[in-house]
N, CA, C and O atoms as CSV, one atom per row, in Angstrom:
chain,resi,resn,atom,element,x,y,z
A,1,UNK,N,N,-5.324,-48.210,44.498
A,1,UNK,CA,C,-6.068,-47.408,45.712
A,1,UNK,C,C,-7.160,-48.376,45.532
A,1,UNK,O,O,-7.276,-48.652,44.338
A,2,UNK,N,N,-7.824,-48.863,46.122
A,2,UNK,CA,C,-9.107,-49.447,45.950
A,2,UNK,C,C,-10.026,-48.838,44.819
A,2,UNK,O,O,-9.715,-47.827,44.189
A,3,UNK,N,N,-11.085,-49.490,44.643
A,3,UNK,CA,C,-12.103,-48.584,43.516
A,3,UNK,C,C,-13.300,-47.892,44.652
A,3,UNK,O,O,-13.867,-46.884,44.230
A,4,UNK,N,N,-13.722,-48.416,46.139
A,4,UNK,CA,C,-14.435,-47.821,46.534
A,4,UNK,C,C,-13.980,-46.579,47.378
A,4,UNK,O,O,-14.887,-45.784,47.625
A,5,UNK,N,N,-12.694,-46.263,47.878
A,5,UNK,CA,C,-12.290,-45.260,48.079
A,5,UNK,C,C,-12.273,-44.308,46.927
A,5,UNK,O,O,-12.781,-43.205,46.725
A,6,UNK,N,N,-11.543,-45.088,46.271
A,6,UNK,CA,C,-11.963,-43.394,44.824
A,6,UNK,C,C,-13.350,-42.756,44.543
A,6,UNK,O,O,-13.516,-41.581,44.214
A,7,UNK,N,N,-14.388,-43.745,44.727
A,7,UNK,CA,C,-15.203,-43.207,45.269
A,7,UNK,C,C,-16.026,-42.242,45.915
A,7,UNK,O,O,-17.009,-41.559,45.626
A,8,UNK,N,N,-15.290,-42.425,46.874
A,8,UNK,CA,C,-15.776,-42.338,48.770
A,8,UNK,C,C,-15.436,-41.473,48.403
A,8,UNK,O,O,-16.354,-40.680,48.193
A,9,UNK,N,N,-13.548,-40.765,47.937
A,9,UNK,CA,C,-13.305,-39.589,47.412
A,9,UNK,C,C,-14.133,-38.882,47.170
A,9,UNK,O,O,-14.724,-37.964,47.740
A,10,UNK,N,N,-14.175,-39.621,45.768
A,10,UNK,CA,C,-15.160,-38.372,44.583
A,10,UNK,C,C,-16.713,-37.507,45.010
A,10,UNK,O,O,-17.496,-36.578,44.810
A,11,UNK,N,N,-16.240,-39.034,45.946
A,11,UNK,CA,C,-18.468,-37.868,45.826
A,11,UNK,C,C,-17.861,-37.234,47.278
A,11,UNK,O,O,-18.908,-36.793,47.751
A,12,UNK,N,N,-16.814,-36.921,48.268
A,12,UNK,CA,C,-16.867,-36.564,49.454
A,12,UNK,C,C,-16.447,-34.605,49.019
A,12,UNK,O,O,-16.955,-33.536,49.357
A,13,UNK,N,N,-15.235,-35.020,48.097
A,13,UNK,CA,C,-14.902,-33.377,46.809
A,13,UNK,C,C,-16.540,-32.903,46.432
A,13,UNK,O,O,-16.925,-31.734,46.406
A,14,UNK,N,N,-17.232,-33.895,46.203
A,14,UNK,CA,C,-18.246,-33.369,45.220
A,14,UNK,C,C,-19.288,-32.028,45.908
A,14,UNK,O,O,-19.617,-30.855,45.727
A,15,UNK,N,N,-19.491,-33.242,46.825
A,15,UNK,CA,C,-20.452,-33.224,48.649
A,15,UNK,C,C,-19.389,-31.470,48.690
A,15,UNK,O,O,-19.883,-30.663,47.903
A,16,UNK,N,N,-18.154,-30.920,49.443
A,16,UNK,CA,C,-17.348,-29.784,50.318
A,16,UNK,C,C,-17.988,-29.179,48.607
A,16,UNK,O,O,-19.013,-28.601,48.971
A,17,UNK,N,N,-17.943,-29.040,47.289
A,17,UNK,CA,C,-17.652,-28.299,46.243
A,17,UNK,C,C,-19.595,-27.729,46.337
A,17,UNK,O,O,-20.157,-26.748,45.850
A,18,UNK,N,N,-20.014,-28.647,47.013
A,18,UNK,CA,C,-21.736,-28.421,46.634
A,18,UNK,C,C,-21.855,-27.246,47.089
A,18,UNK,O,O,-22.136,-26.176,46.550
A,19,UNK,N,N,-21.479,-27.713,48.739
A,19,UNK,CA,C,-21.341,-27.048,49.666
A,19,UNK,C,C,-20.825,-25.543,49.901
A,19,UNK,O,O,-21.508,-24.672,50.440
A,20,UNK,N,N,-19.845,-25.411,49.538
A,20,UNK,CA,C,-19.200,-24.281,48.329
A,20,UNK,C,C,-19.992,-23.678,47.771
A,20,UNK,O,O,-20.110,-22.459,47.644
A,21,UNK,N,N,-20.430,-24.278,47.499
A,21,UNK,CA,C,-21.917,-23.279,46.046
A,21,UNK,C,C,-22.845,-23.337,46.729
A,21,UNK,O,O,-23.316,-22.206,46.609
A,22,UNK,N,N,-23.452,-23.853,47.368
A,22,UNK,CA,C,-24.135,-22.591,48.269
A,22,UNK,C,C,-24.217,-21.564,49.053
A,22,UNK,O,O,-24.874,-20.534,49.208
A,23,UNK,N,N,-23.082,-22.330,49.645
A,23,UNK,CA,C,-22.667,-21.362,50.804
A,23,UNK,C,C,-22.398,-19.929,49.837
A,23,UNK,O,O,-22.586,-18.854,50.405
A,24,UNK,N,N,-21.811,-19.915,47.890
A,24,UNK,CA,C,-21.922,-17.952,47.762
A,24,UNK,C,C,-22.619,-18.088,46.966
A,24,UNK,O,O,-22.639,-16.978,46.434
A,25,UNK,N,N,-23.218,-18.652,46.486
A,25,UNK,CA,C,-25.303,-18.356,46.578
A,25,UNK,C,C,-25.602,-17.594,47.257
A,25,UNK,O,O,-25.542,-16.441,46.829
A,26,UNK,N,N,-26.139,-17.845,48.838
A,26,UNK,CA,C,-26.565,-17.340,49.829
A,26,UNK,C,C,-25.782,-16.438,50.054
A,26,UNK,O,O,-26.118,-15.527,50.810
A,27,UNK,N,N,-24.606,-16.461,49.487
A,27,UNK,CA,C,-24.156,-15.598,50.084
A,27,UNK,C,C,-23.949,-13.441,48.745
A,27,UNK,O,O,-23.975,-12.212,48.809
A,28,UNK,N,N,-23.810,-14.410,48.017
A,28,UNK,CA,C,-24.167,-13.689,46.523
A,28,UNK,C,C,-25.301,-12.744,46.553
A,28,UNK,O,O,-25.258,-11.570,46.187
A,29,UNK,N,N,-26.686,-13.605,47.198
A,29,UNK,CA,C,-28.208,-13.775,47.995
A,29,UNK,C,C,-28.195,-11.983,48.361
A,29,UNK,O,O,-28.424,-10.889,47.845
A,30,UNK,N,N,-27.683,-12.728,49.824
A,30,UNK,CA,C,-27.377,-11.734,50.767
A,30,UNK,C,C,-27.063,-9.756,50.126
A,30,UNK,O,O,-27.665,-8.683,50.161
A,31,UNK,N,N,-25.885,-10.257,49.665
A,31,UNK,CA,C,-25.224,-9.263,48.822
A,31,UNK,C,C,-26.377,-7.944,48.131
A,31,UNK,O,O,-26.695,-6.823,48.527
A,32,UNK,N,N,-26.840,-8.984,46.644
A,32,UNK,CA,C,-27.873,-8.508,46.262
A,32,UNK,C,C,-29.147,-8.094,47.065
A,32,UNK,O,O,-29.882,-7.289,46.493
A,33,UNK,N,N,-29.464,-8.464,48.127
A,33,UNK,CA,C,-30.997,-7.961,49.218
A,33,UNK,C,C,-30.677,-6.530,49.069
A,33,UNK,O,O,-31.274,-5.703,48.379
A,34,UNK,N,N,-29.151,-6.285,50.178
A,34,UNK,CA,C,-28.642,-5.749,50.801
A,34,UNK,C,C,-28.405,-4.153,49.766
A,34,UNK,O,O,-28.611,-2.984,50.091
A,35,UNK,N,N,-27.944,-4.691,48.570
A,35,UNK,CA,C,-27.463,-3.646,47.373
A,35,UNK,C,C,-29.441,-2.958,46.580
A,35,UNK,O,O,-29.743,-2.060,45.794
A,36,UNK,N,N,-29.982,-3.641,47.094
A,36,UNK,CA,C,-31.202,-3.604,46.029
A,36,UNK,C,C,-31.664,-2.774,47.994
A,36,UNK,O,O,-32.310,-1.727,47.951
A,37,UNK,N,N,-31.486,-3.037,48.678
A,37,UNK,CA,C,-33.158,-2.160,50.187
A,37,UNK,C,C,-31.637,-0.682,50.167
A,37,UNK,O,O,-32.286,0.338,49.938
A,38,UNK,N,N,-30.568,-0.379,50.259
A,38,UNK,CA,C,-29.409,0.277,49.844
A,38,UNK,C,C,-30.309,1.319,49.113
A,38,UNK,O,O,-30.507,2.369,49.724
A,39,UNK,N,N,-30.929,1.155,47.776
A,39,UNK,CA,C,-31.192,1.670,46.806
A,39,UNK,C,C,-32.669,1.960,46.788
A,39,UNK,O,O,-33.167,2.870,46.125
A,40,UNK,N,N,-33.546,0.869,47.797
A,40,UNK,CA,C,-34.164,1.681,48.255
A,40,UNK,C,C,-34.917,2.802,48.985
A,40,UNK,O,O,-35.893,3.551,48.948
A,41,UNK,N,N,-33.862,2.440,49.651
A,41,UNK,CA,C,-33.770,3.718,51.116
A,41,UNK,C,C,-32.904,5.177,50.358
A,41,UNK,O,O,-33.498,6.254,50.296
A,42,UNK,N,N,-31.170,4.989,49.712
A,42,UNK,CA,C,-31.809,6.327,48.561
A,42,UNK,C,C,-32.623,6.504,47.607
A,42,UNK,O,O,-32.049,7.086,46.687
A,43,UNK,N,N,-33.919,6.234,47.332
A,43,UNK,CA,C,-34.129,6.995,46.587
A,43,UNK,C,C,-35.746,7.862,47.308
A,43,UNK,O,O,-36.447,8.786,46.896
A,44,UNK,N,N,-35.783,7.087,48.376
A,44,UNK,CA,C,-36.501,7.313,49.110
A,44,UNK,C,C,-36.156,8.783,49.860
A,44,UNK,O,O,-36.854,9.796,49.794
A,45,UNK,N,N,-35.094,8.647,50.473
A,45,UNK,CA,C,-34.364,9.507,51.021
A,45,UNK,C,C,-34.530,11.104,50.108
A,45,UNK,O,O,-35.041,12.158,50.486
A,46,UNK,N,N,-33.707,10.660,48.469
A,46,UNK,CA,C,-33.953,11.004,47.634
A,46,UNK,C,C,-34.882,12.294,47.200
A,46,UNK,O,O,-34.526,13.451,46.977
A,47,UNK,N,N,-36.462,11.584,47.148
A,47,UNK,CA,C,-37.198,11.938,46.923
A,47,UNK,C,C,-38.103,13.621,48.068
A,47,UNK,O,O,-39.174,14.107,47.707
């Protein structure tokens, strides 16, 4: 296996991992916002 090929493979794996992490962070942030919104609606309807 050539070194340049190995570097390319490592970079592509790192890039896909970063993309997945970004998607996960966005999904977590979206879920967090939804939970806060739900909590706000519940507190408004309870009062």
